[in-house]
N, C-alpha and C positions, 0 to 999 in steps of 0.2 A: 506369552508362551504357556501352553497347557501341558502339564507333566504327564497326563494320561494319553496324550497324542502319541501314536506309535512312532512317529518320526523323531520324537525326542527321547525315546527310551534307549539311550546309549549311555555308556559310561561318561562320555564327555559332557553331555547335557546334565546328567545326574549330578556329577561333581560340580558343574557350574552352578546348578540351582542350589545345591547344598551349601556352597560357599556364599552365594547371594543371600540365602535365608539366614545364615549365621551373621553376616555383616549387617543385615537389616533387622537383626534381633527377632527373628521369627515372623517378620512381616512381608516376606517375599510374595506369598500367595495373594495378599491384598494389593500388591503393586504390579501384578502381571498386566493389568490393563491401564491405559491412559484414558481418563474420563474427562470429557470436554464439558458436558452438562448432562442434564437428565436425559437418559435414553441415547446418548451419543458417546461411544467409546471405541477404542481400537487396541489391538495388541501392541505391546512395547517392543516386540521382537518378531521378525518374520521367520518362518520355517519353510523347509524345502517344498512342502506340498500346498503352500498358500496359493490361492488363485488370483491374488492381486497383481495386476500388471503395472509396469512403470509407465508413467506418462511421457517419459523422455525429457529432453531439455526444453524448458519453456521460456527461458530468458537468460540474459547475462546479468551479472551483479553490478551493472553500471547504473548510476543514479545521479541526480542533480541535487545540490544543497540549496534548500529554500528557506523562506521565513515569511511570516505574515505581517502586513502593514496596513494600518488604517489611514485613510486620507483625511488630513486636517489642514494644517498650514502647509501649503505647497513648498515653501522654502525650507522649512524644517524637515519635511519628508525627503526632499531632494538631498539635503546634507546627510541625513541618516542612510539613505540608499547608497550614496557614493562612498561613505565610510564603510558600510557593510560589504559592498562589492569589492573593496580593497582588502577585506579580511576574511574572504572565503565564500561569501554569498554568490550564488550563481543564478538563481531563479526566484525573484521576489513574487509574492502573491499579494496584490493590492485589493483591499476590500473597499468598494465604492459605496458611499451613502448619499451621493448627489452627483449631478453631472459636472465633473471637475474639468478644469483646464489641463493642459499638458505641461504646466510649468514644473511639476515635480520630476520631469524627465530631462531637465536641462543638464547637459554635459554627460548624460548616460548614453553609452553606445549600444543601441538596441540589437544590432547584428551579433553582438557578443554575449547576449544573455537571452533567457526566456522570460517573458513577462506574462503573468497569469492574472486575470481580472475576475473578481468575484463580486456578486451583489446578493440581495435578498430575494432574488427571483422576480425582479421588476423590470428587467431588460436594460439596466444602466450599463452593465459590463459590455453588452453587445453594442450599444450606442457608442460607448467609449472606444471599443475595438475598431469600429468603423471610422471614428474620428482619427484614431491613431494611424490607420492605414492611409487616410487622406493626407495627413501632415508629415508622417515619417516614412511612408513607403514600406519597405521590407522589414518585417519583424516576425518573431516566432513566439508562440505561447498558446494561451487559451482564454476563453470567455465563458461564463456560466450561462446555461440555458435551463429552462424549466422542462419537465418531462413532456409538457404539452406543446412545446415550441415547434413551429412549422418552418422555421428558417433553415434553409439548406446552406450550411457553412461553405460548401464548395462553390456556391454561386456568389458568395459575398466576400470571402477571404481566401488568401492563398493556402496551399496545402500544408504549410507549417503553422497555421493557426487553427486550433481545434475547438469545437464546442465541448463544454465540461458539465457533467452532472455532479452535484455536490450532495453527499450524505452527511447528516448531522449527528447520527448516533452510530456507535460501533456494534452493529447487530452481528452476533456471532453464532446463533443457533442454526440448526438444520432447516427448520421451517422458514425462518427469516431469509435464509439463503435463496430458497426457491422464489420467494416474493421479490427479493432484490434482483435476481437474474431476470425475472419476468419484466421488471421495470427497465432494467438496463438494456435488455434485448429489444424492447420497443423503441428506445431512443436510438440504438444502433441501427435498427431497421430504417429509421427515418433519416439519420445523418451519415451512416456508413462507418463512422469513426468517432470515438469520443474519449475524453479524459474522464475517469471516474475518480472523484476526490472524496476519499473516505477516511474516517478516523482509524487510528491504529487500535486494535484490540489488545488488551493487556495480556491475554493468554497467547504465548508464543505460537503454539501449534494451531490454535483456532484461527489466528490472524493469517498465518502462512497458508493454511489449507484454503481459506476463503480466497486469498489473492490468486493462488494457483488454479483453483477451480474456475474462477471468473476468466482468467487468461486462457485456459484451455477451451472453455465453452465459446468464448469470443473467436478464438482462432479457428475452431472447427465449424462454427456457424457462419461467421462473417468474413473470415480470411485473416491472413497474417497481419499483425500490427494494427488491428482495428480497435483495440482497447489499450489505453495507457492508464496505469494506476498511480495516483498521487496519494500520499497519506500524511496525516497530521495528528497531533496529540489533543486529547480532550481535557479541559480544565478539571472535570470531576475526578479524573484519574490521578490528580496531584493534590487533592484536598488533604490538609492536615499533615503534610510531610515537608521536610526541610528541603532547601534548594540542593544541598549536597546529595540527598537521597533521590531527588528528582532526576539528577544527572545520571545516576546509576540506572534508575528505572528507564530513562530515555535510551540509554545505550542498548539494553536488551530489546526494547521495542523496535529500535532502529534496525538491529540485526535481523529480527524476524521479517521486517518489511523488505529489506534489501535482498535477503536470500530468497524471498518469494516473488520477486519481480517488480516491486514498486520502483518507479522511475523518478520520484521526487519526494523528499521528506521535509517536514516542518516540525521541529521538535520543541519549540518554545511555547509553553502554555500562555494563554491570554493574561493570566494573573501576574506574570512576570515579564510581559512584553515591553513594558516601559523601562525595564532594568537593562541597560545597555551591556553591562558585564555578564548577566545571565544569558542574554541573547548570543553574545560572543562565545560563551562556554558551550551553549547548545550547538552552535555551528562547529565548534572544535571537536565535539563528539564525532561528527561525520567526517571531518578532516582527518582525525586519528584513524577511523575505520578505513578510510581510503588510502592514506599515505603511510601510516605506520603498520597497519594490518594487511595492506595490499588487497583489500577485499574486492575491489573492482576489477582485479586482474584474473580472478578465478572464473571458471565456467559455472554452470548451474549446479551449485553444491548439493542441492536437495534432490537431484536426479537419482532415482532408484531408492530413495528412503522409503522403507516399508511403511513406517508410521504415517508419514505425510501422504504418500500415495493412497493408503487405505482411507484416510480422512477425506481426501479430495474426491475419490470415486464415490464415497458415500454422499458427499454434497451434490455431485453431478447427478446421482440417481434420484435425488430429491427434486431436482429441477424438472421442468415440464418438457424436457427434450432428452433424447438418448443418442448422442453421437458415438455409436459403436462402443458400448461398454465392454470391457475385456472379458466379462463373465457371461455375456450373452451367448446363447447356443444358436 
């Protein structure tokens, strides 16, 4: 908010600013803008003559509770999956490091879960997905593809199995958004629909604006529901902190992702993945958000948020496309 703006020269705003300045001990002027990084900021409060238009509703707050698993001993993995599925897990992500058998899926009912397959970009997850379709028939989930992959998923798998592009760093700047959208749009152009698996950014607003900008661009360019976003935590974001503090941090990160349209969350860092108790507590964060906070029952809460919409339009303007920006004449 700019006190020199004519639209805020009223007793109401003057009194509001004076009170804010008092409570912030004279620091209100320095806090008028939300700064994301160098050269990227927005106002903390919208005013009547702002030209920022709302993007409207982009998603519901419905998401799936996930976790990461490394394939090792098939029997041990099968037991772990069965235990976790009984305590809140809905969508496991299996990281493949070799062409595995299907033994770790014994007694697991694939029609009732989503199964996501990941590899290091060497095609194992695609091979495993084909094997899964041959032996188990109907299943839903995703398999990772490289950006250069020429496989048309619709020719190989049913509609409920999606190709997935995996990002390994939480890029949050304006320039990196343009590069990311360029890469994502090329894969979307090839496949028509993808899962984008990206780390959660520690900054609430930056993470939320990235998700919403990506969803908006995909919707406008490739059609409704062409892009699904999955998110996970990065180990580096939990270095040097206690498990108790990690759970608090994970709660805020999860809230940013859910409110901005992510459809699957994995909140257990690699460093604590072998700790069954921490994995359970990380899942409980999502269970509490869903069942105690009823978060999944609300519509798109960020609809009409001036701060978020301004950040999203700024990201969209950085991309190499212009799907009718609201300020265009």
